[in-house]
BAFI-3210 file (N, C-alpha, C; in Angstrom, 3 decimals, decimal comma, padded with zeros to 6 digits):
// residues 253
n [1|2|3|4|5|6|7|8|9|10|11|12|13|14|15|16|17|18|19|20|21|22|23|24|25|26|27|28|29|30|31|32|33|34|35|36|37|38|39|40|41|42|43|44|45|46|47|48|49|50|51|52|53|54|55|56|57|58|59|60|61|62|63|64|65|66|67|68|69|70|71|72|73|74|75|76|77|78|79|80|81|82|83|84|85|86|87|88|89|90|91|92|93|94|95|96|97|98|99|100|101|102|103|104|105|106|107|108|109|110|111|112|113|114|115|116|117|118|119|120|121|122|123|124|125|126|127|128|129|130|131|132|133|134|135|136|137|138|139|140|141|142|143|144|145|146|147|148|149|150|151|152|153|154|155|156|157|158|159|160|161|162|163|164|165|166|167|168|169|170|171|172|173|174|175|176|177|178|179|180|181|182|183|184|185|186|187|188|189|190|191|192|193|194|195|196|197|198|199|200|201|202|203|204|205|206|207|208|209|210|211|212|213|214|215|216|217|218|219|220|221|222|223|224|225|226|227|228|229|230|231|232|233|234|235|236|237|238|239|240|241|242|243|244|245|246|247|248|249|250|251|252|253]
n.u [010,871|007,671|005,937|006,276|007,206|007,196|009,342|010,669|007,467|007,667|006,871|005,419|002,123|-001,047|-004,602|-006,940|-009,598|-010,673|-012,611|-015,822|-016,154|-017,948|-016,674|-016,787|-016,975|-014,539|-011,033|-007,908|-005,611|-006,993|-007,495|-004,373|-003,875|-005,185|-004,137|-001,333|-001,610|-002,040|000,467|002,085|001,372|000,302|002,356|004,724|006,589|008,640|009,919|011,834|013,378|015,466|016,457|018,716|018,770|021,156|022,522|024,449|024,501|022,940|021,974|021,051|019,773|018,763|016,721|015,522|012,656|011,666|009,140|007,611|005,185|005,322|008,011|009,653|011,981|013,644|016,440|017,560|020,480|020,675|021,828|023,544|026,519|028,649|027,507|026,081|025,057|024,909|023,175|020,107|018,932|015,691|015,247|013,119|013,676|016,251|018,813|020,842|023,454|024,890|027,941|029,422|031,822|033,408|032,863|031,579|029,623|027,518|025,859|023,795|023,904|021,313|022,400|022,820|020,609|019,543|020,975|022,169|020,776|022,663|023,560|021,306|018,509|017,019|016,529|018,382|016,466|014,000|014,074|014,112|012,881|012,775|010,921|007,151|004,843|001,888|002,196|004,179|003,819|001,511|-001,694|-003,676|-006,375|-006,265|-007,427|-009,292|-008,134|-007,545|-005,411|-003,156|-004,949|-007,007|-009,294|-008,313|-007,538|-005,485|-003,189|-001,421|001,008|002,719|005,900|005,874|007,476|009,167|009,469|011,516|012,035|013,189|012,589|010,530|007,979|005,446|003,334|000,666|-000,625|-004,013|-005,548|-009,214|-010,706|-009,511|-007,610|-004,970|-001,649|-000,421|000,741|004,022|005,138|008,364|009,212|011,757|013,005|012,976|010,665|010,793|010,075|011,594|011,995|010,329|007,754|006,318|003,837|002,440|001,343|-000,310|-001,430|-002,149|-000,278|000,934|-001,661|-003,134|-004,196|-002,139|-000,412|002,862|005,138|007,535|008,594|011,235|012,056|014,466|013,981|016,120|017,828|016,489|017,743|017,905|016,442|015,347|013,885|011,767|010,455|008,211|008,208|007,600|005,443|004,422|002,150|000,840|001,732|003,189|005,761|008,650|009,482|012,062|013,112|014,257|016,790|020,125|021,844|020,986|020,931|023,566|023,843|021,727|020,684]
n.v [003,473|002,478|000,139|-000,951|-005,021|-003,554|-004,591|-007,197|-008,325|-005,391|-006,359|-008,325|-009,956|-010,623|-011,443|-009,528|-009,139|-008,442|-009,056|-007,109|-004,004|-001,118|001,533|004,116|003,165|001,838|001,200|002,942|001,011|-001,281|-000,968|-000,500|-003,129|-004,456|-003,364|-004,271|-007,343|-007,367|-006,691|-008,343|-010,927|-014,716|-016,527|-016,018|-015,216|-013,579|-011,865|-009,431|-006,320|-003,962|-000,594|002,031|005,067|007,737|010,961|011,128|008,593|005,006|002,085|-001,095|-004,112|-007,682|-009,633|-012,222|-013,187|-014,172|-014,976|-015,691|-015,128|-012,116|-012,544|-014,102|-014,326|-013,557|-012,372|-012,540|-011,895|-011,431|-010,644|-007,776|-009,462|-009,248|-008,857|-011,315|-013,687|-012,645|-012,475|-011,891|-012,318|-012,495|-013,661|-013,947|-011,580|-011,712|-010,343|-011,049|-011,475|-012,573|-012,764|-013,270|-012,983|-012,530|-014,977|-014,740|-014,454|-012,243|-010,836|-008,602|-005,679|-003,549|-000,846|-000,794|-000,677|001,406|002,216|002,514|000,180|-001,639|000,540|001,882|003,921|003,053|001,824|-000,251|-001,313|-001,025|-002,527|-005,096|-005,155|-004,738|-003,873|-003,342|-002,028|-002,163|-002,600|-001,301|001,541|004,123|005,028|007,119|008,368|010,875|012,436|012,443|011,633|012,324|010,568|009,865|009,340|007,684|007,523|007,847|006,762|008,729|008,451|009,052|007,724|007,259|006,735|003,964|004,064|002,193|000,946|000,146|002,094|004,125|006,638|009,624|010,134|008,653|009,160|007,885|006,906|005,118|003,096|003,701|001,474|-000,686|-001,257|-000,406|000,214|003,415|005,845|007,324|009,328|009,938|010,960|013,268|013,794|016,615|017,043|017,173|016,414|013,250|011,649|010,024|007,364|006,079|004,588|002,629|002,187|-000,241|-003,899|-006,947|-009,813|-013,027|-013,892|-011,836|-008,436|-005,691|-002,468|-002,342|-000,990|000,552|003,599|005,237|008,274|010,334|013,182|015,573|015,068|015,571|014,606|011,999|008,658|005,688|002,774|-000,129|-002,588|-005,023|-007,906|-011,007|-013,237|-015,490|-016,483|-017,815|-020,666|-023,664|-023,026|-023,861|-022,837|-023,778|-023,169|-020,838|-020,404|-019,681|-021,138|-022,160|-019,604|-019,231|-021,503|-021,001|-020,474]
n.w [-001,554|-002,519|-003,510|-002,995|-004,859|-004,153|-005,723|-005,569|-006,475|-006,807|-008,629|-009,257|-010,223|-008,820|-008,615|-010,339|-010,418|-007,868|-004,663|-003,876|-002,735|-000,742|-002,305|-000,667|002,267|002,492|003,449|003,789|004,034|003,193|000,734|-000,125|000,223|-001,441|-004,014|-003,701|-003,757|-006,095|-006,980|-006,264|-005,205|-004,736|-005,690|-007,814|-010,972|-013,150|-016,209|-016,919|-018,549|-017,283|-018,214|-017,665|-017,771|-018,254|-019,139|-020,950|-021,813|-022,164|-020,669|-020,552|-018,845|-018,064|-016,593|-014,598|-012,094|-008,780|-007,027|-003,952|-001,681|000,787|002,007|000,510|-001,974|-005,144|-007,495|-010,621|-012,506|-016,083|-018,233|-019,174|-020,241|-018,595|-015,946|-015,675|-014,000|-011,608|-008,517|-006,364|-003,209|-001,082|001,983|004,321|007,035|005,915|003,263|000,866|-001,736|-004,363|-005,944|-009,007|-010,703|-008,372|-006,818|-004,384|-001,657|-000,579|002,643|003,134|005,354|007,174|006,643|004,192|002,580|001,959|-000,318|-003,913|-006,643|-008,559|-009,818|-010,658|-010,498|-008,571|-005,095|-002,799|-000,916|-002,590|-004,472|-003,393|-001,419|001,734|003,484|004,762|002,626|003,919|006,422|007,755|007,888|008,887|007,340|005,451|003,660|001,433|-000,635|-003,789|-007,277|-010,143|-012,577|-014,731|-016,376|-015,000|-012,704|-009,082|-005,814|-003,693|-001,501|001,617|003,224|006,305|007,989|010,241|013,642|014,322|011,664|008,904|006,977|004,353|003,889|004,867|004,325|002,187|-000,801|-002,378|-005,429|-006,518|-008,663|-008,616|-010,021|-010,810|-008,825|-009,526|-009,569|-009,726|-009,464|-007,320|-004,697|-003,034|-000,036|001,724|005,068|005,407|004,007|001,393|-001,643|-003,224|-005,182|-008,149|-008,866|-011,842|-012,886|-015,836|-019,485|-019,239|-020,104|-021,415|-019,667|-018,700|-018,453|-017,074|-016,786|-016,273|-015,240|-017,460|-017,499|-015,527|-014,188|-012,544|-011,213|-010,068|-008,279|-007,830|-010,125|-013,164|-015,897|-015,841|-015,444|-014,359|-016,215|-016,357|-018,275|-018,163|-019,252|-019,390|-017,950|-015,459|-013,185|-009,687|-009,682|-008,292|-005,981|-003,872|-000,669|-000,058|-002,368|-002,492|-001,431|000,208|-001,122|-003,580|-004,479|-005,279|-007,572|-009,418|-012,628]
ca.u [009,592|006,620|005,392|007,378|007,650|007,784|009,810|010,223|007,605|007,309|006,728|004,222|000,786|-002,391|-006,068|-007,309|-011,104|-011,282|-014,179|-016,677|-016,162|-018,598|-015,760|-016,889|-016,296|-012,897|-009,714|-006,528|-005,084|-008,021|-006,370|-003,246|-003,703|-005,738|-002,482|-000,075|-001,836|-001,653|001,563|003,097|000,736|000,761|003,843|005,122|007,606|008,650|011,181|012,350|014,573|015,815|016,893|019,683|019,115|021,705|022,590|025,601|024,040|021,865|022,440|020,040|020,165|017,948|016,449|014,889|012,461|010,899|008,421|006,505|004,567|006,241|009,130|010,813|012,350|014,837|016,603|018,935|020,418|020,801|022,467|024,709|027,332|029,574|026,639|024,836|024,618|024,726|022,040|019,710|017,942|015,396|014,759|012,571|014,317|017,951|019,153|021,980|023,903|025,824|028,543|029,929|032,788|034,978|032,283|031,271|028,240|027,647|024,749|023,499|023,357|019,965|022,548|022,869|019,559|018,906|022,241|021,496|020,700|023,090|023,972|020,324|018,165|016,338|017,782|018,152|015,046|012,875|014,186|013,807|011,900|012,661|009,601|005,835|003,916|000,791|002,506|005,270|003,030|000,228|-001,929|-004,461|-006,853|-006,361|-008,383|-009,197|-008,061|-007,386|-003,942|-002,885|-006,355|-007,873|-009,685|-007,750|-007,400|-004,604|-002,980|-000,472|001,923|004,197|006,476|005,676|008,753|010,139|010,050|013,151|011,976|014,338|011,563|010,049|006,548|005,124|002,297|000,401|-002,069|-004,330|-006,593|-010,204|-011,424|-008,563|-006,689|-003,293|-000,765|-000,318|002,456|004,157|005,729|008,762|009,818|012,445|012,802|012,376|009,287|010,792|010,032|013,079|011,905|008,831|007,366|005,079|003,424|001,921|001,170|-001,127|-001,337|-002,318|000,813|000,731|-003,241|-003,524|-004,089|-001,679|000,621|004,225|006,160|007,571|009,805|011,762|012,694|015,079|013,660|017,327|018,580|015,735|018,073|018,346|015,278|015,632|012,972|011,712|009,697|007,696|007,988|006,668|005,041|003,573|001,594|000,314|002,796|003,581|007,029|008,652|010,317|013,566|014,198|014,741|018,025|021,386|022,857|020,331|021,582|025,111|023,711|020,527|020,731]
ca.v [003,368|002,055|-000,497|-001,392|-005,396|-002,646|-005,062|-008,313|-007,902|-004,194|-006,574|-009,745|-009,458|-011,613|-011,296|-008,528|-008,962|-008,288|-008,897|-005,656|-003,123|-000,139|002,679|004,894|002,780|001,041|001,808|003,032|-000,008|-002,346|-000,198|-000,954|-004,681|-005,400|-003,261|-005,402|-008,450|-007,593|-006,551|-009,561|-012,392|-015,767|-016,805|-015,128|-015,399|-012,525|-011,414|-007,792|-005,014|-002,368|000,178|002,936|005,997|008,997|012,395|010,913|007,057|004,476|000,953|-002,276|-004,987|-008,210|-010,100|-012,836|-012,461|-015,414|-014,363|-016,315|-014,012|-011,371|-013,383|-014,719|-013,459|-013,999|-011,626|-013,295|-010,857|-012,627|-009,904|-008,162|-010,466|-009,046|-008,651|-012,589|-014,336|-011,930|-012,868|-011,044|-013,022|-012,077|-014,717|-013,484|-010,504|-011,606|-010,145|-011,687|-010,868|-013,219|-011,957|-014,380|-012,696|-013,037|-016,315|-014,017|-014,615|-011,495|-010,737|-006,876|-005,206|-002,813|000,490|-000,722|-000,902|002,830|002,582|002,392|-001,180|-002,038|001,519|002,261|004,959|002,465|001,429|-002,003|-001,445|-000,967|-004,179|-006,791|-004,845|-005,594|-003,035|-003,805|-000,973|-001,615|-002,923|-000,524|002,485|004,725|005,393|008,188|008,812|012,316|013,015|011,576|012,760|011,815|010,671|008,808|009,107|006,940|008,141|007,353|007,284|009,302|008,152|009,403|006,617|007,742|005,192|003,877|004,897|001,004|000,340|000,383|002,827|005,083|008,018|009,968|010,132|008,331|009,460|006,708|006,965|004,033|003,492|003,122|000,494|-002,022|-001,217|-000,522|001,126|004,702|006,803|007,038|009,978|009,400|012,568|013,183|014,353|017,856|017,091|017,366|015,072|013,187|010,621|009,905|006,162|006,040|002,935|002,763|001,020|-001,363|-004,649|-008,536|-010,349|-013,621|-014,146|-010,626|-007,275|-004,879|-001,893|-003,017|000,207|001,664|004,704|006,165|009,499|011,377|014,639|016,274|014,874|015,779|014,173|010,743|007,786|004,447|002,456|-001,332|-003,136|-006,063|-008,643|-012,090|-013,477|-016,610|-016,712|-019,010|-022,004|-023,725|-022,840|-024,351|-022,171|-024,338|-022,473|-019,246|-020,934|-019,654|-022,383|-022,103|-018,409|-019,285|-022,266|-020,785|-020,129]
ca.w [-002,615|-001,736|-003,919|-002,715|-004,888|-003,827|-007,047|-006,763|-005,607|-007,650|-010,040|-009,317|-009,877|-008,570|-008,911|-010,764|-009,561|-006,128|-003,727|-003,784|-001,128|-001,028|-002,206|000,386|003,462|002,051|004,347|002,843|004,506|002,080|-000,621|-000,423|000,259|-002,989|-004,968|-003,401|-004,019|-007,647|-007,522|-005,687|-005,612|-003,874|-006,439|-009,426|-011,978|-014,137|-016,843|-016,764|-018,629|-017,330|-018,727|-016,855|-018,823|-018,191|-020,225|-021,711|-021,933|-021,459|-020,481|-020,433|-018,158|-018,303|-014,816|-014,179|-010,812|-008,676|-005,499|-002,965|-000,823|001,223|002,516|-000,449|-003,125|-005,822|-008,757|-011,012|-014,055|-017,284|-019,261|-020,187|-019,975|-017,233|-014,787|-015,956|-012,951|-010,383|-008,006|-004,921|-002,918|000,103|002,653|005,529|006,940|005,424|001,844|-000,064|-002,986|-004,690|-007,052|-009,418|-010,519|-007,142|-006,105|-003,050|-001,142|000,888|003,387|003,417|006,544|007,221|006,649|002,872|002,442|000,792|-001,628|-005,292|-006,819|-009,758|-010,296|-011,037|-009,585|-007,409|-003,728|-002,545|-000,553|-003,657|-005,219|-002,757|-000,365|003,145|004,462|004,081|002,443|004,309|007,799|008,063|007,772|009,218|006,277|005,373|002,326|001,244|-001,851|-005,108|-008,341|-011,983|-012,747|-015,744|-016,852|-013,835|-011,094|-008,156|-004,610|-003,330|-000,205|002,787|004,296|007,401|008,767|012,152|014,261|014,578|010,574|008,480|006,012|004,445|003,436|005,876|003,749|001,051|-001,493|-003,506|-006,134|-006,887|-009,487|-007,970|-010,857|-010,811|-007,853|-010,119|-008,500|-010,704|-009,089|-006,114|-004,769|-001,624|000,411|002,917|006,177|004,906|003,449|-000,024|-002,642|-003,500|-006,300|-008,378|-009,646|-012,424|-013,893|-017,348|-020,320|-018,927|-021,020|-020,632|-019,439|-017,819|-018,105|-016,159|-017,083|-015,331|-015,857|-017,595|-017,232|-014,209|-014,299|-011,484|-011,842|-009,152|-008,421|-008,243|-011,969|-014,154|-016,912|-015,595|-014,834|-014,590|-016,683|-015,744|-018,902|-017,623|-020,959|-019,280|-016,492|-015,173|-011,836|-008,914|-010,159|-006,637|-005,538|-002,530|000,131|-000,457|-003,807|-001,753|-000,285|-000,133|-001,934|-005,181|-005,133|-006,149|-008,506|-010,293|-013,956]
c.u [008,504|006,304|005,392|006,549|008,521|008,067|009,732|008,630|007,158|006,866|005,956|002,539|-000,378|-003,463|-006,553|-009,047|-010,990|-012,665|-014,385|-016,360|-016,614|-017,058|-015,911|-016,682|-015,092|-011,431|-008,814|-005,719|-005,789|-007,227|-005,117|-002,547|-004,349|-004,589|-001,463|-000,523|-001,551|-000,251|002,909|002,361|001,106|002,324|003,651|006,490|007,492|010,137|011,223|013,327|014,726|016,641|017,489|019,385|020,099|022,070|023,581|025,506|023,374|022,442|021,119|020,600|019,056|017,904|015,716|014,091|011,684|010,347|007,650|006,405|005,447|007,205|010,107|010,726|013,637|014,977|017,644|019,129|021,105|021,621|022,935|025,753|027,932|029,214|025,843|025,860|024,730|022,938|021,792|018,594|017,278|014,466|014,046|013,261|015,765|017,667|020,372|022,333|024,429|026,627|029,397|031,138|033,657|034,270|032,171|029,886|028,477|026,217|024,803|023,372|022,154|020,677|023,156|021,691|018,894|020,262|021,643|021,897|021,541|023,379|022,552|019,828|017,096|017,734|017,442|016,604|013,828|012,712|013,937|012,937|012,208|011,592|008,444|005,121|002,310|000,852|003,327|004,916|001,726|-000,169|-003,258|-005,112|-006,749|-006,940|-008,407|-009,136|-007,853|-006,103|-004,098|-004,134|-007,634|-008,455|-009,118|-007,644|-005,569|-004,167|-001,611|000,063|002,893|004,699|006,614|007,192|009,572|010,100|011,633|013,268|012,612|013,503|010,701|008,195|006,594|004,012|002,173|-000,781|-002,185|-005,439|-007,967|-010,947|-010,881|-007,806|-005,232|-002,770|-000,195|001,036|002,775|005,399|006,601|009,311|010,761|012,436|012,748|010,933|009,577|011,019|011,460|013,092|010,532|008,802|006,347|004,792|002,195|002,013|000,550|-001,533|-001,652|-000,847|000,461|-000,956|-003,892|-003,213|-003,397|-000,493|001,922|005,062|006,399|008,802|009,987|012,590|012,894|014,527|014,943|017,896|017,534|016,000|018,034|016,735|016,128|013,967|012,658|010,245|009,364|007,861|007,286|006,220|004,250|003,138|000,788|000,687|003,685|005,298|007,403|009,646|012,036|014,203|014,615|015,978|019,445|021,954|022,232|020,833|022,578|024,629|022,637|021,028|019,561]
c.v [002,456|001,207|-001,599|-002,309|-005,283|-003,966|-006,274|-007,878|-006,303|-004,953|-007,870|-009,447|-010,716|-011,560|-010,124|-008,225|-009,887|-008,317|-006,916|-005,342|-001,930|000,893|003,862|004,191|002,149|001,986|002,091|001,772|-001,400|-002,127|-000,774|-002,313|-004,688|-004,634|-004,244|-006,693|-008,433|-007,083|-007,770|-010,849|-013,749|-016,372|-016,069|-015,035|-014,454|-012,002|-009,926|-007,548|-003,971|-001,523|001,481|004,346|007,273|010,057|011,729|009,365|006,387|003,107|-000,118|-003,339|-005,905|-009,307|-010,756|-012,929|-013,888|-014,727|-015,487|-015,408|-012,558|-011,588|-013,645|-014,000|-013,721|-013,327|-012,122|-012,270|-012,008|-011,870|-008,382|-009,199|-010,466|-008,802|-010,135|-013,414|-013,693|-011,768|-012,059|-012,119|-012,377|-013,300|-014,340|-012,240|-010,620|-011,599|-010,367|-011,363|-012,033|-012,790|-013,024|-014,110|-012,822|-014,495|-015,887|-014,134|-013,615|-010,929|-009,237|-006,558|-004,076|-001,493|000,282|-000,423|000,568|002,821|001,723|000,712|-001,033|-000,748|002,679|003,117|004,168|001,695|-000,170|-002,173|-001,681|-002,151|-005,036|-006,380|-005,793|-005,008|-003,178|-002,546|-000,883|-001,868|-002,386|001,324|003,022|005,345|006,571|008,385|010,553|013,180|011,670|012,472|011,648|011,836|009,767|008,283|008,256|007,425|007,294|007,998|007,973|009,217|008,400|008,210|007,503|006,507|005,308|004,017|003,245|000,221|000,877|000,959|004,224|006,573|008,654|010,267|009,375|008,928|008,557|007,057|005,518|004,175|002,914|001,706|-000,783|-002,047|-001,258|000,448|002,350|005,501|006,838|008,147|009,842|011,122|012,016|013,842|015,983|018,226|017,343|016,040|014,762|012,194|010,042|008,208|006,358|005,065|003,303|001,853|-000,465|-002,334|-006,221|-008,900|-011,342|-014,197|-012,707|-009,411|-005,999|-003,590|-002,330|-002,102|000,706|002,488|005,181|007,012|010,131|012,522|015,765|015,856|014,428|014,497|012,586|009,754|006,355|003,246|000,484|-001,899|-005,023|-007,130|-010,219|-012,602|-014,680|-016,688|-017,725|-020,295|-021,842|-023,784|-023,031|-023,241|-022,653|-023,829|-021,732|-019,762|-020,389|-020,017|-021,948|-020,869|-018,252|-020,562|-021,869|-019,779|-019,301]
c.w [-002,000|-003,148|-003,461|-002,615|-004,594|-004,450|-006,698|-005,948|-005,677|-008,717|-010,411|-009,322|-009,785|-009,089|-009,447|-010,656|-008,447|-005,821|-003,678|-002,240|-001,591|-000,961|-000,879|001,705|003,191|002,935|003,529|003,100|003,361|000,818|-001,026|-000,449|-001,155|-003,920|-004,869|-003,980|-005,807|-008,199|-007,193|-005,865|-004,672|-004,293|-007,817|-010,049|-012,997|-015,311|-017,163|-017,274|-017,958|-017,801|-017,888|-017,816|-017,930|-019,163|-021,213|-022,510|-021,738|-021,910|-020,111|-019,522|-018,149|-016,853|-015,174|-012,624|-010,179|-007,068|-005,159|-001,566|-000,303|001,770|001,670|-001,847|-004,034|-007,134|-009,441|-012,593|-014,852|-018,469|-019,031|-019,559|-018,786|-015,968|-014,831|-014,588|-011,550|-009,919|-006,527|-004,028|-001,255|001,172|004,080|005,902|006,632|004,008|001,942|-001,105|-003,278|-006,091|-007,622|-009,694|-009,890|-006,478|-004,632|-002,809|-000,017|001,137|003,413|004,359|006,094|006,444|004,915|002,116|000,987|-000,307|-002,847|-005,826|-008,076|-010,528|-011,194|-010,425|-008,616|-006,200|-003,845|-001,509|-001,403|-004,270|-004,500|-001,331|001,271|004,066|003,859|003,565|003,448|006,005|008,749|008,113|008,478|008,089|006,690|004,257|002,303|000,456|-003,036|-006,296|-009,425|-012,187|-013,723|-016,513|-015,933|-012,555|-010,304|-006,654|-004,010|-001,855|000,824|003,397|004,990|007,647|009,753|012,575|014,433|013,244|010,025|007,125|005,999|003,925|004,764|005,388|002,353|000,158|-002,426|-004,101|-006,597|-007,550|-008,911|-008,959|-010,869|-009,732|-008,230|-009,186|-009,893|-010,619|-007,491|-005,997|-003,333|-001,737|001,619|004,220|006,246|004,251|001,995|-000,819|-003,531|-004,974|-006,441|-009,180|-010,477|-013,154|-015,002|-018,122|-020,036|-020,332|-020,313|-020,805|-018,279|-017,553|-017,332|-016,975|-015,749|-015,910|-015,826|-017,997|-016,311|-014,561|-012,899|-011,576|-010,414|-009,180|-008,111|-009,643|-012,559|-015,342|-016,908|-015,099|-014,681|-015,057|-016,534|-017,079|-018,501|-019,077|-020,640|-018,065|-016,146|-013,288|-011,063|-009,493|-008,920|-007,186|-004,375|-001,613|-000,111|-001,337|-003,428|-000,816|-000,767|-000,807|-003,235|-005,346|-005,839|-007,670|-009,454|-011,463|-015,058]
res [m|i|m|s|t|r|f|i|f|l|f|c|t|l|v|l|h|t|s|f|v|p|q|n|q|i|s|p|e|e|i|l|t|k|m|e|d|q|m|r|g|q|t|a|y|m|e|v|t|m|e|i|v|r|p|r|y|s|r|k|m|d|m|r|m|w|a|k|g|e|d|f|s|l|i|l|i|t|s|p|a|r|d|r|g|t|a|f|l|k|r|e|k|e|i|w|n|f|v|p|t|v|d|r|m|i|k|l|p|p|s|m|m|a|q|s|w|m|g|s|d|f|s|n|d|d|l|v|r|e|s|s|t|v|n|d|f|n|h|k|i|l|r|t|e|i|m|g|g|l|e|c|w|v|i|e|s|i|p|k|p|t|s|s|v|v|f|s|k|v|v|i|w|v|s|k|k|d|f|f|h|i|r|t|e|n|f|d|e|r|d|q|r|v|s|t|i|i|m|s|e|v|k|e|i|g|n|r|t|m|p|t|k|m|e|m|i|p|e|d|k|s|d|q|k|t|v|l|h|y|k|t|a|v|f|d|e|p|m|e|e|s|f|f|s|v|q|n|l|r|s|i|r]
***
């Protein structure tokens, strides 16, 4: 996916009042950079609830998340009890997972980036984001249209040959007024849509205004989805790179 906090990435907002650029001159790269500035920020801390919805059941998971720029992010599961203490770390190009039940630290290989994250409809790449929306794709503006009640640019993003992106094409809707990420559609190598991300419920959180609900909906499983609700946020507080260490991944609570 692209939001690709995309997580954390998908989840961290910076400045809503961006510098003015005439809309008939703005490039897709500038649009996506402004969108990602809102989603990531220089530093961000967020508390998020994830709901995994399936035909016969649903379950919830609470998380704490920290991020510093593009290269450093950490996710800590705080509930349910069986998953409490499970943590994920991105440190530059390395992705680590700590599993407290077996007291084991695992470094994730690139081959695992497309796998499901904690049984949800998100992949490891969606939530810890090894790829960059702006730098790992070639972009073009397809059109403008109304989505979610907002006038949006519709941007097509094709992965560069050297990127580690799992999709063959991504289409992103970004609102013209506030550069909100509104929608993303992900496509496979046959140009078939495989999943859709929908952002909604724009609210004030952490002294910012941003979409606070994200839905990931797989195309071939219309009766299931994964929903993220952003509960609290703190932006632009100092964070040392040393916080994002393998040693801290094991001890953070």
